[in-house]
C-alpha positions in Angstrom: -0.1 -0.2 0.1 1.0 3.5 -0.4 -0.7 5.3 2.8 -2.7 4.0 5.5 -4.9 6.8 7.1 -6.5 6.3 10.2 -9.5 8.5 10.4 -10.1 8.8 14.3 -11.3 11.4 16.9 -8.6 13.4 18.9 -8.8 11.2 21.9 -6.6 8.5 20.1 -3.8 11.1 18.8 -1.3 9.7 21.6 -2.2 6.1 21.1 -1.3 6.4 17.0 1.8 8.7 17.6 3.0 5.7 20.0 1.8 2.9 17.7 3.5 4.6 14.7 6.9 5.5 16.4 7.0 1.5 17.7 6.3 0.7 14.0 9.1 2.4 12.8 11.5 1.4 15.6 10.3 -2.4 14.6 11.9 -1.4 11.2 8.4 -1.9 9.6 9.2 -0.3 6.3 5.8 0.8 5.8 5.6 2.4 9.0 6.0 6.0 7.6 3.1 5.6 5.5 0.7 5.7 8.3 -0.9 8.7 9.1 -3.6 9.4 11.7 -6.4 12.0 10.7 -7.9 13.7 13.5 -11.3 15.4 14.0 -13.0 16.9 17.0 -16.4 15.5 18.2 -19.7 17.1 18.7 -19.8 17.3 22.3 -22.7 15.6 24.1 -22.7 13.1 21.6 -21.1 9.9 22.2 -21.9 6.1 20.7 -20.4 4.3 23.6 -22.8 6.1 25.8 -25.8 5.5 23.6 -26.6 9.4 23.2 -25.9 9.9 19.5 -28.1 11.6 16.8 -28.0 9.9 13.1 -27.6 12.2 10.3 -31.2 11.3 9.0 -32.8 12.2 12.3 -30.8 15.6 12.2 -31.8 16.2 8.7 -35.8 15.5 9.5 -35.3 17.8 12.5 -33.9 20.6 10.8 -36.4 20.5 8.1 -39.3 20.4 10.7 -37.8 23.4 12.2 -37.2 25.4 8.7 -41.0 24.7 8.3 -41.9 25.8 11.4 -40.1 28.9 11.0 -41.6 29.8 7.3 -45.0 29.2 8.8 -44.3 31.9 11.2 -42.8 34.1 8.7 -44.9 36.8 6.9 -42.4 36.8 3.8 -42.7 33.1 3.1 -43.6 32.7 -0.5 -43.5 28.7 -1.1 -46.1 26.2 0.1 -46.9 22.6 -0.1 -44.2 20.5 -1.6 -42.0 23.4 -2.8 -42.1 24.7 0.8 -41.0 21.0 1.9 -38.1 21.2 -0.7 -37.3 24.9 0.2 -37.1 23.5 3.9 -35.2 20.5 3.4 -32.4 22.4 1.3 -32.4 25.3 4.0 -32.1 22.5 6.8 -29.3 20.8 4.9 -27.4 24.1 4.2 -27.7 24.9 7.8 -26.1 21.6 9.2 -23.4 21.8 6.6 -22.5 25.1 7.3 -22.6 24.6 10.7 -20.5 21.8 11.0 -17.8 23.3 8.4 -17.5 26.6 9.9 -15.8 24.7 13.0 -12.1 23.5 12.7 -11.7 19.9 12.0 -9.6 19.3 14.8 -11.6 21.0 17.4 -14.5 19.8 19.6 -17.8 21.7 19.6 -21.2 21.7 21.5 -24.2 21.6 18.6 -26.7 24.1 19.1 -30.2 24.3 16.9 -30.2 27.9 17.6 -26.9 28.7 16.1 -27.2 26.2 13.4 -30.6 27.5 12.2 -30.1 31.3 13.0 -31.1 33.5 9.8 -27.9 36.0 10.7 -24.6 35.8 10.8 -22.0 32.9 9.3 -25.2 30.3 8.9 -26.3 27.9 6.1 -29.6 29.9 6.3 -28.2 33.4 5.7 -26.0 31.9 2.9 -29.1 30.7 1.1 -31.2 33.9 1.7 -28.1 36.0 0.4 -27.9 33.5 -2.8 -31.8 34.2 -3.3 -31.4 38.0 -2.8 -28.5 38.2 -5.2 -30.5 36.1 -8.0 -33.6 38.1 -7.7 -31.4 41.3 -7.7 -29.9 39.9 -11.0 -32.9 38.6 -12.5 -35.0 42.3 -11.9 -31.7 44.7 -12.6 -32.2 44.5 -16.1 -28.8 43.9 -17.4 -26.5 41.2 -18.3 -23.8 40.1 -15.7 -20.5 40.3 -17.7 -18.8 36.8 -16.7 -15.7 38.1 -18.7 -14.8 40.6 -16.0 -11.6 41.7 -15.2 -9.8 40.0 -12.1 -6.9 42.4 -12.2 -7.6 44.1 -8.9 -7.8 40.6 -6.9 -4.0 40.9 -5.6 -4.5 38.1 -2.8 -4.0 34.2 -4.2 -7.0 32.6 -2.2 -9.3 35.5 -4.1 -8.1 34.9 -7.6 -8.2 31.1 -6.9 -12.1 31.5 -6.1 -12.7 33.0 -9.4 
């Protein structure tokens, strides 16, 4: 094999450091090809303690909460099947952005209020801004120039995005 990757939470970091070190001292030629990819835990969830929430349950709850929010909103414009689809997309976006905004190796506590917040760096806000920008684009009466100049983007990450 070229590389052996163990994707295991932070709590096992010392174990894998020791294991790879011992394998190297034993002269195993593949020891340097072993790698531990660490990740943080969602605090309060533990498979060993039996308090785990599965992704499909999280998705259903996010969709349900987004439907409740839409019903209370005065500006909701989609109902029925279309509303269900929108609520599922918003819930998925909310959960995805909430998870990705935390550093992979850091533990964090999950909060519905934080994940579904319509303000700040959230998936709900991201979807709102996307819809708003598309609405502006449709109603502005001009075509978007896709061949715009990127010369003013001086930082590499900015130009990489384009």
